[in-house]
C-alpha positions in Angstrom: 79.1 117.1 97.8 75.9 117.3 100.0 75.9 121.2 100.1 76.3 121.4 96.3 73.4 118.8 95.3 71.1 120.9 98.0 71.9 124.1 96.6 71.0 122.9 93.1 67.8 121.1 94.5 66.9 124.7 96.0 67.7 126.6 92.8 65.6 124.3 91.0 62.6 124.7 93.2 63.0 128.3 93.6 62.9 128.5 89.5 59.8 126.2 89.3 58.1 128.4 91.8 58.5 131.4 90.0 57.4 129.9 86.8 60.6 130.2 84.7 60.9 126.2 84.9 57.3 125.2 84.2 56.5 121.9 82.1 53.7 122.1 79.9 52.2 125.0 81.7 51.5 128.6 80.7 54.4 130.9 82.2 52.1 134.0 83.3 55.0 136.2 82.8 54.9 135.8 79.1 51.6 137.7 79.0 52.3 140.7 76.6 49.7 142.7 78.4 52.0 143.2 81.2 54.2 145.5 79.3 50.8 147.4 78.2 49.7 148.2 81.4 49.5 152.0 82.2 50.2 152.7 78.5 47.6 151.2 76.3 44.0 149.9 76.5 44.2 146.6 74.5 41.2 145.5 72.5 41.6 141.9 71.9 39.8 139.9 69.3 39.9 136.0 69.5 38.4 133.9 67.0 38.9 130.2 65.8 39.1 131.3 62.1 40.4 134.3 60.1 37.2 133.5 57.8 34.6 134.3 60.6 32.3 137.1 59.3 31.9 138.8 62.7 35.9 139.1 63.0 36.1 140.3 59.4 33.4 143.1 60.1 35.3 143.9 63.2 38.6 144.6 61.5 37.2 146.3 58.7 35.4 148.8 61.2 38.8 149.2 63.2 40.7 150.0 60.0 38.1 152.7 59.4 38.4 154.2 63.0 42.0 153.8 63.4 42.2 157.4 64.3 39.7 156.8 67.2 41.6 153.8 68.5 44.7 155.7 68.4 43.1 158.7 70.2 42.0 156.5 73.2 45.4 154.9 73.2 43.8 151.5 72.2 46.4 148.6 71.0 44.8 145.7 69.0 45.5 142.1 69.6 43.9 139.6 67.3 44.4 135.7 68.0 43.2 133.5 65.2 42.9 130.0 66.3 46.3 129.5 68.1 48.2 132.6 66.3 48.4 135.8 67.8 49.2 139.1 66.9 50.2 142.4 68.9 49.1 145.2 66.5 50.6 143.5 63.3 53.5 141.8 64.9 53.3 138.1 65.3 53.4 136.9 68.9 54.9 134.0 70.2 53.3 130.6 71.0 53.8 131.2 74.8 52.7 134.8 74.9 49.4 133.8 72.9 48.6 130.9 75.3 49.8 133.3 78.6 47.3 135.9 77.1 44.4 133.5 76.8 44.9 132.2 79.9 45.2 135.4 81.6 42.0 136.5 80.2 40.1 133.0 80.7 39.5 133.0 76.8 39.0 130.0 74.5 40.5 130.4 70.9 38.0 127.7 69.8 34.8 129.3 70.9 32.7 132.1 68.8 34.6 135.4 68.4 35.2 137.1 71.6 35.7 141.0 72.0 37.7 142.2 74.9 38.7 145.8 76.4 41.4 145.7 78.7 41.9 149.2 80.7 45.1 151.2 81.5 44.9 149.3 84.8 45.4 145.7 83.5 41.7 145.1 84.4 39.1 143.4 81.9 36.3 146.0 81.2 34.4 144.4 78.7 33.8 141.2 77.3 31.3 140.6 74.5 30.6 137.6 72.0 30.3 138.3 68.3 30.7 141.7 66.2 30.6 144.7 68.8 30.0 148.3 67.3 33.2 150.3 68.1 30.9 153.4 69.2 29.9 151.0 72.3 33.6 150.0 73.0 34.5 154.0 72.7 31.7 154.8 75.2 32.9 152.6 77.6 36.3 153.9 77.6 35.0 157.7 77.1 33.2 157.1 80.5 36.5 155.9 82.4 37.8 158.3 85.0 41.1 158.3 83.2 39.9 159.1 79.7 37.6 161.5 81.0 40.7 163.5 82.9 42.6 163.1 79.5 39.5 164.6 77.5 39.4 167.4 80.0 43.1 168.2 80.0 43.0 168.3 76.1 40.3 170.6 76.2 41.9 172.9 78.3 45.1 173.0 76.4 45.9 175.8 74.3 45.9 175.0 70.8 
């Protein structure tokens, strides 16, 4: 009986330590950026309202420049208030909270534009409307992107 009770306590404590049984907290493992690491360069737009003029301009710019985003292996995340989307697929509330917490972002503040690199690190964080050319220049100066561009230029067509 005591051995069984002790086993249950150890198991419960172990789960709490791994973040699986957190009460009211954010589970870092829910962060969708984890699965993107090494594959994509996430571009995250965080706004308190879908009606935000800077946010609307950014979305229009992104639609016009979609091929340039894809060429740079960029993936769009949008968070409007507390609702999130990865590309155009809705994220769960725990995924959205984990992403915001991991990047230390407030969904209620002004528009935040965040670029995350292939390595999973935050490369750029700016407030308000950001010209996509500025983001593209940042990416194009990254060592992995430069190697990719060099390889593309050397490949026979």
